[in-house]
py3Dmol code that shows the C-alpha trace and the ligand (Angstrom):
import py3Dmol

protein = """\
ATOM      1  CA  MET A   1      12.482 -16.217 -32.509  1.00  0.00           C
ATOM      2  CA  ALA A   2      14.705 -13.442 -31.174  1.00  0.00           C
ATOM      3  CA  ARG A   3      16.589 -10.554 -32.688  1.00  0.00           C
ATOM      4  CA  VAL A   4      20.277  -9.914 -32.025  1.00  0.00           C
ATOM      5  CA  GLY A   5      21.563  -6.830 -33.830  1.00  0.00           C
ATOM      6  CA  PRO A   6      20.912  -7.499 -37.529  1.00  0.00           C
ATOM      7  CA  TYR A   7      20.333 -11.234 -36.946  1.00  0.00           C
ATOM      8  CA  ILE A   8      17.110 -13.170 -36.483  1.00  0.00           C
ATOM      9  CA  VAL A   9      17.910 -16.095 -34.208  1.00  0.00           C
ATOM     10  CA  THR A  10      15.909 -19.331 -34.503  1.00  0.00           C
ATOM     11  CA  ASP A  11      16.749 -23.064 -34.116  1.00  0.00           C
ATOM     12  CA  THR A  12      19.288 -24.534 -31.691  1.00  0.00           C
ATOM     13  CA  LEU A  13      22.170 -26.189 -33.547  1.00  0.00           C
ATOM     14  CA  GLY A  14      24.144 -27.424 -30.567  1.00  0.00           C
ATOM     15  CA  GLN A  15      24.687 -27.120 -26.856  1.00  0.00           C
ATOM     16  CA  GLY A  16      28.067 -26.234 -25.361  1.00  0.00           C
ATOM     17  CA  THR A  17      29.303 -25.921 -21.785  1.00  0.00           C
ATOM     18  CA  PHE A  18      28.604 -22.221 -21.469  1.00  0.00           C
ATOM     19  CA  GLY A  19      25.664 -21.775 -23.809  1.00  0.00           C
ATOM     20  CA  LYS A  20      23.774 -22.691 -26.941  1.00  0.00           C
ATOM     21  CA  VAL A  21      24.736 -22.387 -30.591  1.00  0.00           C
ATOM     22  CA  LYS A  22      21.772 -21.224 -32.683  1.00  0.00           C
ATOM     23  CA  LEU A  23      20.892 -20.574 -36.301  1.00  0.00           C
ATOM     24  CA  ALA A  24      20.924 -16.869 -37.175  1.00  0.00           C
ATOM     25  CA  LYS A  25      19.737 -15.145 -40.360  1.00  0.00           C
ATOM     26  CA  HIS A  26      21.042 -11.708 -41.325  1.00  0.00           C
ATOM     27  CA  SER A  27      17.914  -9.608 -41.918  1.00  0.00           C
ATOM     28  CA  ASP A  28      19.482  -7.531 -44.746  1.00  0.00           C
ATOM     29  CA  THR A  29      21.389 -10.177 -46.693  1.00  0.00           C
ATOM     30  CA  GLY A  30      19.363 -13.284 -45.806  1.00  0.00           C
ATOM     31  CA  MET A  31      22.681 -15.074 -45.159  1.00  0.00           C
ATOM     32  CA  GLU A  32      22.618 -17.743 -42.448  1.00  0.00           C
ATOM     33  CA  TYR A  33      25.186 -18.038 -39.648  1.00  0.00           C
ATOM     34  CA  ALA A  34      25.737 -19.942 -36.413  1.00  0.00           C
ATOM     35  CA  ILE A  35      25.635 -17.796 -33.293  1.00  0.00           C
ATOM     36  CA  LYS A  36      27.101 -18.935 -29.985  1.00  0.00           C
ATOM     37  CA  ILE A  37      25.166 -17.313 -27.147  1.00  0.00           C
ATOM     38  CA  LEU A  38      26.934 -17.007 -23.808  1.00  0.00           C
ATOM     39  CA  ASP A  39      25.040 -15.857 -20.759  1.00  0.00           C
ATOM     40  CA  LYS A  40      27.321 -13.471 -18.871  1.00  0.00           C
ATOM     41  CA  GLY A  41      25.510 -14.315 -15.616  1.00  0.00           C
ATOM     42  CA  ASP A  42      26.420 -18.002 -15.991  1.00  0.00           C
ATOM     43  CA  ILE A  43      30.105 -17.308 -16.383  1.00  0.00           C
ATOM     44  CA  LYS A  44      32.320 -16.263 -13.496  1.00  0.00           C
ATOM     45  CA  ALA A  45      34.258 -13.094 -14.259  1.00  0.00           C
ATOM     46  CA  ASN A  46      37.635 -14.782 -14.593  1.00  0.00           C
ATOM     47  CA  GLU A  47      36.253 -17.609 -16.756  1.00  0.00           C
ATOM     48  CA  LEU A  48      34.744 -15.044 -19.082  1.00  0.00           C
ATOM     49  CA  THR A  49      38.080 -13.290 -19.301  1.00  0.00           C
ATOM     50  CA  VAL A  50      40.260 -16.332 -19.687  1.00  0.00           C
ATOM     51  CA  ASN A  51      38.114 -18.727 -21.729  1.00  0.00           C
ATOM     52  CA  VAL A  52      35.887 -16.577 -23.872  1.00  0.00           C
ATOM     53  CA  ARG A  53      38.339 -13.772 -24.562  1.00  0.00           C
ATOM     54  CA  ARG A  54      40.959 -16.326 -25.494  1.00  0.00           C
ATOM     55  CA  GLU A  55      38.559 -18.217 -27.782  1.00  0.00           C
ATOM     56  CA  ILE A  56      37.596 -14.984 -29.548  1.00  0.00           C
ATOM     57  CA  ALA A  57      41.198 -13.755 -29.871  1.00  0.00           C
ATOM     58  CA  ILE A  58      42.333 -17.084 -31.291  1.00  0.00           C
ATOM     59  CA  MET A  59      39.440 -17.456 -33.729  1.00  0.00           C
ATOM     60  CA  LYS A  60      40.017 -13.887 -34.949  1.00  0.00           C
ATOM     61  CA  ALA A  61      43.682 -14.677 -35.601  1.00  0.00           C
ATOM     62  CA  LEU A  62      42.935 -17.773 -37.685  1.00  0.00           C
ATOM     63  CA  ASN A  63      41.841 -17.865 -41.300  1.00  0.00           C
ATOM     64  CA  HIS A  64      41.895 -21.305 -42.884  1.00  0.00           C
ATOM     65  CA  LYS A  65      39.450 -23.371 -44.947  1.00  0.00           C
ATOM     66  CA  ASN A  66      39.410 -26.116 -42.283  1.00  0.00           C
ATOM     67  CA  ILE A  67      38.708 -23.798 -39.345  1.00  0.00           C
ATOM     68  CA  VAL A  68      35.288 -22.322 -38.559  1.00  0.00           C
ATOM     69  CA  ASN A  69      35.388 -18.646 -39.449  1.00  0.00           C
ATOM     70  CA  LEU A  70      34.436 -16.017 -36.849  1.00  0.00           C
ATOM     71  CA  ARG A  71      32.362 -13.168 -38.383  1.00  0.00           C
ATOM     72  CA  GLU A  72      31.829 -10.827 -35.466  1.00  0.00           C
ATOM     73  CA  VAL A  73      31.164 -10.588 -31.750  1.00  0.00           C
ATOM     74  CA  LEU A  74      28.139  -8.747 -30.363  1.00  0.00           C
ATOM     75  CA  SER A  75      27.416  -7.973 -26.744  1.00  0.00           C
ATOM     76  CA  SER A  76      24.360  -7.016 -24.722  1.00  0.00           C
ATOM     77  CA  LYS A  77      24.088  -6.316 -21.003  1.00  0.00           C
ATOM     78  CA  SER A  78      23.560  -9.970 -20.169  1.00  0.00           C
ATOM     79  CA  LYS A  79      24.850 -11.904 -23.188  1.00  0.00           C
ATOM     80  CA  LEU A  80      27.748 -12.301 -25.551  1.00  0.00           C
ATOM     81  CA  TYR A  81      27.123 -13.418 -29.122  1.00  0.00           C
ATOM     82  CA  ILE A  82      29.833 -15.025 -31.242  1.00  0.00           C
ATOM     83  CA  VAL A  83      28.743 -15.039 -34.889  1.00  0.00           C
ATOM     84  CA  MET A  84      30.392 -17.749 -37.013  1.00  0.00           C
ATOM     85  CA  ASP A  85      29.995 -19.139 -40.511  1.00  0.00           C
ATOM     86  CA  LEU A  86      27.326 -21.819 -40.509  1.00  0.00           C
ATOM     87  CA  VAL A  87      28.531 -25.393 -41.015  1.00  0.00           C
ATOM     88  CA  ARG A  88      25.491 -27.380 -42.129  1.00  0.00           C
ATOM     89  CA  GLY A  89      26.619 -31.008 -42.198  1.00  0.00           C
ATOM     90  CA  GLY A  90      26.817 -31.602 -38.434  1.00  0.00           C
ATOM     91  CA  GLU A  91      29.502 -33.099 -36.221  1.00  0.00           C
ATOM     92  CA  LEU A  92      31.924 -35.820 -37.330  1.00  0.00           C
ATOM     93  CA  PHE A  93      30.961 -37.468 -34.025  1.00  0.00           C
ATOM     94  CA  ASP A  94      27.359 -37.963 -35.237  1.00  0.00           C
ATOM     95  CA  MET A  95      28.596 -39.371 -38.546  1.00  0.00           C
ATOM     96  CA  ILE A  96      30.705 -41.981 -36.731  1.00  0.00           C
ATOM     97  CA  GLU A  97      27.815 -42.780 -34.368  1.00  0.00           C
ATOM     98  CA  ARG A  98      25.556 -43.294 -37.392  1.00  0.00           C
ATOM     99  CA  LYS A  99      27.925 -45.148 -39.696  1.00  0.00           C
ATOM    100  CA  GLY A 100      30.458 -46.723 -37.345  1.00  0.00           C
ATOM    101  CA  GLU A 101      33.902 -46.831 -38.950  1.00  0.00           C
ATOM    102  CA  LEU A 102      34.381 -44.903 -42.189  1.00  0.00           C
ATOM    103  CA  ASP A 103      35.668 -46.179 -45.489  1.00  0.00           C
ATOM    104  CA  GLU A 104      39.440 -45.700 -45.489  1.00  0.00           C
ATOM    105  CA  THR A 105      39.316 -43.181 -48.351  1.00  0.00           C
ATOM    106  CA  LEU A 106      36.793 -41.014 -46.494  1.00  0.00           C
ATOM    107  CA  ALA A 107      38.686 -41.408 -43.209  1.00  0.00           C
ATOM    108  CA  ARG A 108      41.865 -40.216 -44.956  1.00  0.00           C
ATOM    109  CA  LYS A 109      40.064 -37.249 -46.484  1.00  0.00           C
ATOM    110  CA  TYR A 110      38.840 -36.038 -43.089  1.00  0.00           C
ATOM    111  CA  PHE A 111      42.171 -36.793 -41.426  1.00  0.00           C
ATOM    112  CA  GLN A 112      44.095 -34.852 -44.098  1.00  0.00           C
ATOM    113  CA  GLN A 113      41.821 -31.856 -43.559  1.00  0.00           C
ATOM    114  CA  LEU A 114      42.173 -32.119 -39.776  1.00  0.00           C
ATOM    115  CA  ILE A 115      45.975 -32.170 -40.065  1.00  0.00           C
ATOM    116  CA  ASP A 116      45.972 -29.246 -42.538  1.00  0.00           C
ATOM    117  CA  GLY A 117      43.880 -27.143 -40.144  1.00  0.00           C
ATOM    118  CA  ILE A 118      45.822 -28.049 -37.002  1.00  0.00           C
ATOM    119  CA  ASP A 119      49.194 -27.682 -38.731  1.00  0.00           C
ATOM    120  CA  TYR A 120      48.094 -24.166 -39.707  1.00  0.00           C
ATOM    121  CA  CYS A 121      47.186 -23.473 -36.040  1.00  0.00           C
ATOM    122  CA  HIS A 122      50.549 -24.773 -34.791  1.00  0.00           C
ATOM    123  CA  ARG A 123      52.451 -22.619 -37.283  1.00  0.00           C
ATOM    124  CA  ARG A 124      50.681 -19.626 -35.755  1.00  0.00           C
ATOM    125  CA  GLY A 125      51.477 -20.711 -32.210  1.00  0.00           C
ATOM    126  CA  VAL A 126      47.970 -21.970 -31.451  1.00  0.00           C
ATOM    127  CA  CYS A 127      47.473 -25.318 -29.749  1.00  0.00           C
ATOM    128  CA  HIS A 128      43.819 -26.497 -29.902  1.00  0.00           C
ATOM    129  CA  ARG A 129      44.011 -28.803 -26.852  1.00  0.00           C
ATOM    130  CA  ASP A 130      40.486 -30.236 -27.147  1.00  0.00           C
ATOM    131  CA  LEU A 131      40.444 -32.106 -30.451  1.00  0.00           C
ATOM    132  CA  LYS A 132      37.590 -34.606 -30.606  1.00  0.00           C
ATOM    133  CA  PRO A 133      34.972 -35.489 -33.238  1.00  0.00           C
ATOM    134  CA  GLU A 134      32.370 -33.323 -31.436  1.00  0.00           C
ATOM    135  CA  ASN A 135      34.533 -30.313 -32.314  1.00  0.00           C
ATOM    136  CA  LEU A 136      34.965 -31.278 -35.960  1.00  0.00           C
ATOM    137  CA  LEU A 137      32.096 -30.153 -38.175  1.00  0.00           C
ATOM    138  CA  VAL A 138      31.570 -31.162 -41.787  1.00  0.00           C
ATOM    139  CA  ASP A 139      29.892 -28.820 -44.281  1.00  0.00           C
ATOM    140  CA  GLU A 140      27.570 -29.787 -47.131  1.00  0.00           C
ATOM    141  CA  ASN A 141      30.575 -30.153 -49.477  1.00  0.00           C
ATOM    142  CA  GLY A 142      32.361 -32.576 -47.158  1.00  0.00           C
ATOM    143  CA  VAL A 143      34.830 -29.930 -45.962  1.00  0.00           C
ATOM    144  CA  LEU A 144      35.913 -30.496 -42.362  1.00  0.00           C
ATOM    145  CA  LYS A 145      35.873 -27.422 -40.090  1.00  0.00           C
ATOM    146  CA  ILE A 146      37.571 -27.336 -36.704  1.00  0.00           C
ATOM    147  CA  THR A 147      35.694 -25.499 -33.994  1.00  0.00           C
ATOM    148  CA  ASP A 148      35.659 -24.827 -30.235  1.00  0.00           C
ATOM    149  CA  PHE A 149      38.899 -23.066 -29.356  1.00  0.00           C
ATOM    150  CA  GLY A 150      37.543 -22.602 -25.796  1.00  0.00           C
ATOM    151  CA  VAL A 151      40.541 -24.248 -24.097  1.00  0.00           C
ATOM    152  CA  SER A 152      43.116 -23.478 -26.782  1.00  0.00           C
ATOM    153  CA  SER A 153      46.278 -21.581 -26.094  1.00  0.00           C
ATOM    154  CA  MET A 154      48.294 -19.108 -28.100  1.00  0.00           C
ATOM    155  CA  LYS A 155      52.025 -18.698 -27.651  1.00  0.00           C
ATOM    156  CA  GLY A 156      52.641 -15.461 -25.785  1.00  0.00           C
ATOM    157  CA  GLY A 157      48.917 -14.608 -25.876  1.00  0.00           C
ATOM    158  CA  VAL A 158      46.009 -14.880 -23.476  1.00  0.00           C
ATOM    159  CA  GLY A 159      46.066 -18.351 -21.971  1.00  0.00           C
ATOM    160  CA  SER A 160      49.601 -19.289 -23.051  1.00  0.00           C
ATOM    161  CA  ASP A 161      50.074 -20.515 -19.480  1.00  0.00           C
ATOM    162  CA  LEU A 162      47.403 -23.108 -20.221  1.00  0.00           C
ATOM    163  CA  LEU A 163      49.966 -25.182 -22.081  1.00  0.00           C
ATOM    164  CA  TYR A 164      50.909 -26.392 -18.648  1.00  0.00           C
ATOM    165  CA  THR A 165      47.518 -27.246 -17.252  1.00  0.00           C
ATOM    166  CA  ALA A 166      45.303 -30.287 -17.599  1.00  0.00           C
ATOM    167  CA  CYS A 167      42.701 -30.018 -20.314  1.00  0.00           C
ATOM    168  CA  GLY A 168      40.545 -31.697 -22.897  1.00  0.00           C
ATOM    169  CA  THR A 169      38.355 -34.766 -22.911  1.00  0.00           C
ATOM    170  CA  PRO A 170      39.991 -37.794 -21.202  1.00  0.00           C
ATOM    171  CA  TYR A 171      39.450 -40.208 -24.121  1.00  0.00           C
ATOM    172  CA  TYR A 172      41.448 -37.932 -26.444  1.00  0.00           C
ATOM    173  CA  CYS A 173      43.871 -36.673 -23.806  1.00  0.00           C
ATOM    174  CA  ALA A 174      47.638 -37.264 -24.105  1.00  0.00           C
ATOM    175  CA  PRO A 175      49.437 -39.122 -21.260  1.00  0.00           C
ATOM    176  CA  GLU A 176      51.553 -36.074 -20.389  1.00  0.00           C
ATOM    177  CA  ILE A 177      48.358 -34.131 -19.673  1.00  0.00           C
ATOM    178  CA  ILE A 178      46.657 -36.712 -17.485  1.00  0.00           C
ATOM    179  CA  ASN A 179      49.928 -37.217 -15.602  1.00  0.00           C
ATOM    180  CA  GLY A 180      50.172 -33.526 -14.769  1.00  0.00           C
ATOM    181  CA  ALA A 181      52.492 -30.744 -15.789  1.00  0.00           C
ATOM    182  CA  GLU A 182      55.392 -31.848 -13.607  1.00  0.00           C
ATOM    183  CA  GLU A 183      56.384 -34.454 -16.202  1.00  0.00           C
ATOM    184  CA  GLY A 184      56.703 -31.685 -18.765  1.00  0.00           C
ATOM    185  CA  TYR A 185      55.640 -31.914 -22.371  1.00  0.00           C
ATOM    186  CA  SER A 186      56.168 -30.136 -25.611  1.00  0.00           C
ATOM    187  CA  GLY A 187      52.882 -28.271 -26.114  1.00  0.00           C
ATOM    188  CA  VAL A 188      51.609 -28.955 -29.585  1.00  0.00           C
ATOM    189  CA  LYS A 189      52.340 -32.692 -29.372  1.00  0.00           C
ATOM    190  CA  ILE A 190      49.149 -33.028 -27.290  1.00  0.00           C
ATOM    191  CA  ASP A 191      47.192 -32.228 -30.466  1.00  0.00           C
ATOM    192  CA  ALA A 192      49.212 -34.868 -32.351  1.00  0.00           C
ATOM    193  CA  TRP A 193      48.115 -37.470 -29.755  1.00  0.00           C
ATOM    194  CA  SER A 194      44.437 -36.468 -30.135  1.00  0.00           C
ATOM    195  CA  CYS A 195      44.811 -36.712 -33.939  1.00  0.00           C
ATOM    196  CA  GLY A 196      46.063 -40.299 -33.449  1.00  0.00           C
ATOM    197  CA  ILE A 197      42.990 -41.165 -31.347  1.00  0.00           C
ATOM    198  CA  ILE A 198      40.697 -39.550 -33.933  1.00  0.00           C
ATOM    199  CA  LEU A 199      42.385 -41.477 -36.777  1.00  0.00           C
ATOM    200  CA  TYR A 200      41.903 -44.769 -34.906  1.00  0.00           C
ATOM    201  CA  LEU A 201      38.243 -43.871 -34.291  1.00  0.00           C
ATOM    202  CA  LEU A 202      37.657 -42.938 -37.946  1.00  0.00           C
ATOM    203  CA  LEU A 203      39.079 -46.268 -39.139  1.00  0.00           C
ATOM    204  CA  THR A 204      37.545 -48.575 -36.523  1.00  0.00           C
ATOM    205  CA  GLY A 205      34.444 -46.774 -35.189  1.00  0.00           C
ATOM    206  CA  VAL A 206      35.663 -47.330 -31.611  1.00  0.00           C
ATOM    207  CA  LEU A 207      38.103 -45.602 -29.261  1.00  0.00           C
ATOM    208  CA  PRO A 208      41.494 -47.233 -28.610  1.00  0.00           C
ATOM    209  CA  PHE A 209      41.330 -46.549 -24.862  1.00  0.00           C
ATOM    210  CA  GLN A 210      37.918 -46.831 -23.259  1.00  0.00           C
ATOM    211  CA  HIS A 211      36.726 -47.399 -19.701  1.00  0.00           C
ATOM    212  CA  ASP A 212      33.914 -45.988 -17.563  1.00  0.00           C
ATOM    213  CA  ASP A 213      36.229 -45.834 -14.579  1.00  0.00           C
ATOM    214  CA  MET A 214      38.579 -42.852 -14.986  1.00  0.00           C
ATOM    215  CA  THR A 215      41.395 -44.478 -13.001  1.00  0.00           C
ATOM    216  CA  ARG A 216      41.319 -47.504 -15.327  1.00  0.00           C
ATOM    217  CA  LEU A 217      41.050 -45.245 -18.371  1.00  0.00           C
ATOM    218  CA  TYR A 218      44.159 -43.336 -17.280  1.00  0.00           C
ATOM    219  CA  GLU A 219      45.972 -46.645 -16.764  1.00  0.00           C
ATOM    220  CA  LEU A 220      45.058 -47.733 -20.297  1.00  0.00           C
ATOM    221  CA  ILE A 221      46.259 -44.428 -21.762  1.00  0.00           C
ATOM    222  CA  ASN A 222      49.511 -44.609 -19.814  1.00  0.00           C
ATOM    223  CA  ALA A 223      50.118 -48.253 -20.798  1.00  0.00           C
ATOM    224  CA  CYS A 224      49.715 -47.057 -24.394  1.00  0.00           C
ATOM    225  CA  LYS A 225      48.857 -50.548 -25.712  1.00  0.00           C
ATOM    226  CA  VAL A 226      46.714 -49.908 -28.750  1.00  0.00           C
ATOM    227  CA  PRO A 227      44.329 -52.768 -29.664  1.00  0.00           C
ATOM    228  CA  TYR A 228      44.860 -52.832 -33.435  1.00  0.00           C
ATOM    229  CA  PRO A 229      42.219 -54.864 -35.286  1.00  0.00           C
ATOM    230  CA  SER A 230      43.816 -57.643 -37.337  1.00  0.00           C
ATOM    231  CA  TRP A 231      42.261 -56.269 -40.533  1.00  0.00           C
ATOM    232  CA  MET A 232      43.818 -52.811 -40.185  1.00  0.00           C
ATOM    233  CA  GLY A 233      46.255 -52.009 -42.995  1.00  0.00           C
ATOM    234  CA  SER A 234      49.925 -51.916 -41.993  1.00  0.00           C
ATOM    235  CA  ASP A 235      50.344 -48.391 -43.323  1.00  0.00           C
ATOM    236  CA  ALA A 236      47.461 -46.959 -41.265  1.00  0.00           C
ATOM    237  CA  LYS A 237      48.665 -48.899 -38.216  1.00  0.00           C
ATOM    238  CA  ASP A 238      52.175 -47.547 -38.680  1.00  0.00           C
ATOM    239  CA  LEU A 239      50.910 -43.962 -38.659  1.00  0.00           C
ATOM    240  CA  ILE A 240      48.748 -44.485 -35.553  1.00  0.00           C
ATOM    241  CA  CYS A 241      51.699 -46.247 -33.869  1.00  0.00           C
ATOM    242  CA  HIS A 242      53.818 -43.126 -34.375  1.00  0.00           C
ATOM    243  CA  LEU A 243      51.116 -40.817 -33.017  1.00  0.00           C
ATOM    244  CA  LEU A 244      50.060 -42.800 -29.947  1.00  0.00           C
ATOM    245  CA  VAL A 245      53.536 -42.714 -28.420  1.00  0.00           C
ATOM    246  CA  LYS A 246      53.727 -41.953 -24.704  1.00  0.00           C
ATOM    247  CA  ASP A 247      56.860 -39.799 -24.886  1.00  0.00           C
ATOM    248  CA  PRO A 248      55.906 -36.552 -26.653  1.00  0.00           C
ATOM    249  CA  GLU A 249      59.493 -36.078 -27.789  1.00  0.00           C
ATOM    250  CA  LYS A 250      59.311 -39.374 -29.712  1.00  0.00           C
ATOM    251  CA  ARG A 251      55.757 -38.833 -30.961  1.00  0.00           C
ATOM    252  CA  PHE A 252      55.232 -37.776 -34.592  1.00  0.00           C
ATOM    253  CA  SER A 253      54.801 -34.068 -35.158  1.00  0.00           C
ATOM    254  CA  LEU A 254      52.268 -32.942 -37.739  1.00  0.00           C
ATOM    255  CA  GLU A 255      55.215 -32.319 -40.073  1.00  0.00           C
ATOM    256  CA  ASP A 256      56.044 -36.026 -39.768  1.00  0.00           C
ATOM    257  CA  VAL A 257      52.409 -36.990 -40.363  1.00  0.00           C
ATOM    258  CA  LYS A 258      52.365 -34.988 -43.584  1.00  0.00           C
ATOM    259  CA  LYS A 259      55.281 -37.052 -44.928  1.00  0.00           C
ATOM    260  CA  HIS A 260      53.798 -40.439 -44.024  1.00  0.00           C
ATOM    261  CA  SER A 261      52.797 -42.720 -46.926  1.00  0.00           C
ATOM    262  CA  TRP A 262      49.272 -43.373 -45.561  1.00  0.00           C
ATOM    263  CA  PHE A 263      48.644 -39.637 -45.329  1.00  0.00           C
ATOM    264  CA  LEU A 264      50.091 -38.843 -48.755  1.00  0.00           C
ATOM    265  CA  VAL A 265      47.573 -40.852 -50.800  1.00  0.00           C
ATOM    266  CA  ASP A 266      45.486 -38.514 -52.929  1.00  0.00           C
ATOM    267  CA  TYR A 267      41.864 -39.099 -51.921  1.00  0.00           C
ATOM    268  CA  ASP A 268      40.487 -38.223 -55.356  1.00  0.00           C
ATOM    269  CA  THR A 269      42.784 -40.450 -57.400  1.00  0.00           C
ATOM    270  CA  GLY A 270      44.074 -42.947 -54.811  1.00  0.00           C
ATOM    271  CA  ASP A 271      47.609 -42.200 -56.078  1.00  0.00           C
ATOM    272  CA  THR A 272      50.653 -42.409 -53.841  1.00  0.00           C
ATOM    273  CA  PRO A 273      53.438 -39.912 -54.502  1.00  0.00           C
ATOM    274  CA  ALA A 274      56.035 -41.082 -57.025  1.00  0.00           C
ATOM    275  CA  ASP A 275      58.796 -40.038 -54.652  1.00  0.00           C
ATOM    276  CA  SER A 276      58.322 -42.857 -52.144  1.00  0.00           C
ATOM    277  CA  GLY A 277      61.603 -41.894 -50.470  1.00  0.00           C
ATOM    278  CA  ARG A 278      59.753 -39.056 -48.739  1.00  0.00           C
ATOM    279  CA  SER A 279      57.468 -41.360 -46.799  1.00  0.00           C
ATOM    280  CA  PHE A 280      57.918 -42.953 -43.374  1.00  0.00           C
ATOM    281  CA  GLY A 281      55.315 -45.692 -43.759  1.00  0.00           C
ATOM    282  CA  SER A 282      55.779 -49.417 -44.011  1.00  0.00           C
ATOM    283  CA  GLY A 283      54.172 -49.931 -47.397  1.00  0.00           C
ATOM    284  CA  SER A 284      50.642 -49.555 -48.639  1.00  0.00           C
ATOM    285  CA  ASP A 285      48.071 -52.085 -47.457  1.00  0.00           C
ATOM    286  CA  ARG A 286      45.005 -50.047 -48.164  1.00  0.00           C
ATOM    287  CA  SER A 287      42.654 -52.638 -49.582  1.00  0.00           C
ATOM    288  CA  LYS A 288      42.738 -54.720 -46.413  1.00  0.00           C
ATOM    289  CA  SER A 289      41.386 -51.991 -44.165  1.00  0.00           C
ATOM    290  CA  ARG A 290      38.552 -50.845 -46.416  1.00  0.00           C
ATOM    291  CA  SER A 291      35.053 -51.084 -44.962  1.00  0.00           C
ATOM    292  CA  ARG A 292      35.781 -54.069 -42.736  1.00  0.00           C
ATOM    293  CA  LYS A 293      33.519 -54.560 -39.708  1.00  0.00           C
ATOM    294  CA  ASN A 294      35.388 -53.215 -36.758  1.00  0.00           C
ATOM    295  CA  SER A 295      36.403 -55.412 -33.901  1.00  0.00           C
ATOM    296  CA  ALA A 296      39.067 -53.992 -31.654  1.00  0.00           C
ATOM    297  CA  SER A 297      38.792 -57.174 -29.610  1.00  0.00           C
ATOM    298  CA  SER A 298      40.247 -59.190 -32.485  1.00  0.00           C
ATOM    299  CA  ALA A 299      43.270 -56.989 -32.224  1.00  0.00           C
ATOM    300  CA  GLY A 300      46.919 -57.617 -31.930  1.00  0.00           C
ATOM    301  CA  GLY A 301      48.946 -55.470 -29.556  1.00  0.00           C
ATOM    302  CA  GLY A 302      51.154 -52.733 -30.651  1.00  0.00           C
TER     303      GLY A 302
END
"""
ligand_1 = """\
31
ATP
P 32.128 -27.525 -25.335
O 31.183 -27.872 -24.253
O 32.507 -28.739 -26.183
O 33.305 -26.714 -24.917
P 31.226 -25.094 -26.518
O 30.412 -24.441 -25.439
O 32.560 -24.506 -26.739
O 31.276 -26.655 -26.342
P 30.929 -25.488 -29.308
O 31.619 -26.824 -29.246
O 31.665 -24.393 -29.973
O 30.420 -25.031 -27.878
O 29.530 -25.706 -30.023
C 28.573 -26.640 -29.543
C 27.903 -27.340 -30.719
O 27.196 -26.382 -31.541
C 28.874 -28.011 -31.685
O 29.271 -29.271 -31.237
C 28.049 -28.051 -32.967
O 27.131 -29.119 -32.953
C 27.287 -26.746 -32.914
N 28.026 -25.700 -33.653
C 29.057 -24.965 -33.173
N 29.526 -24.117 -34.114
C 28.782 -24.336 -35.222
C 28.787 -23.777 -36.545
N 29.641 -22.820 -36.890
N 27.878 -24.243 -37.439
C 26.991 -25.216 -37.083
N 26.938 -25.778 -35.859
C 27.810 -25.354 -34.932
"""
view = py3Dmol.view(width=600, height=400)
view.addModel(protein, "pdb")
view.setStyle({"model": 0}, {"cartoon": {"style": "trace"}})
view.addModel(ligand_1, "xyz")
view.setStyle({"model": 1}, {"stick": {}})
view.zoomTo()
view.show()
């Protein structure tokens, strides 16, 4: 047990690249928070400046129900402490590992919240650039919270140049990133690609492109042949098809996603909007993709 300013720091909640995230209790209010502890000695001066300063600046600029809220930043001689609201439910990654694919209604609920949060970021010029289920936390009320803006970029801000550098986790990484900046790409569409991968994972419990050998993995991503399971509903497939498009110019934006018929179903009532003319999808086929055992190998191409 350690003390950091007014906080009593106890259990480890998670481990990141640069340090641990721990549980912290405010000694006056008794309120609990998550505190990311970064050892200044472990971080090279320029990494501290570029990565951590950027992460803090971006988190400070964002205020949305689907984004982890930054409370304050404390500093000692050797450490930096980022105090955030505590998200108790764990990572979406663990949920998928435990349950495999999610029921379509639950998958839609998380996907809608992911898109709401990322759309908010994009409207403020922030590109997350490392979207993956490990960076999506779920609180005790089932509210999804996006975290880890460590490699994010902000238009015109610290790290805006990063829009043109490789980033992220290969499995969730858009083709234009793995192929290098020289091909050029339109910034925020890299998040749209990652959202497509996450949607596929939520619905099937497996990744669309997977290989231990990175060269083969990159080939699979570039070939962009998604192994759709035969049981996947046509509406869900249609949305993924429009997100996992190699050319970022032709890929759906989050604006497009928000108009798609699969996305527009209300997760409380199951209702589709009366104005079907607003949707892009190919008709609802929801019942078929509900809770079916996943098998990407029984897939058709696409
Ligand atoms: P990475 O290596 O992915 O860049 P990082 O060093 O940026 O990681 P985070 O991803 O921010 O660290 O946090 C690491 C882990 O700590 C998360 O995956 C999560 O399990 C836990 N964690 C982070 N923030 C919170 C929070 N606000 N509430 C609860 N747990 C959290």
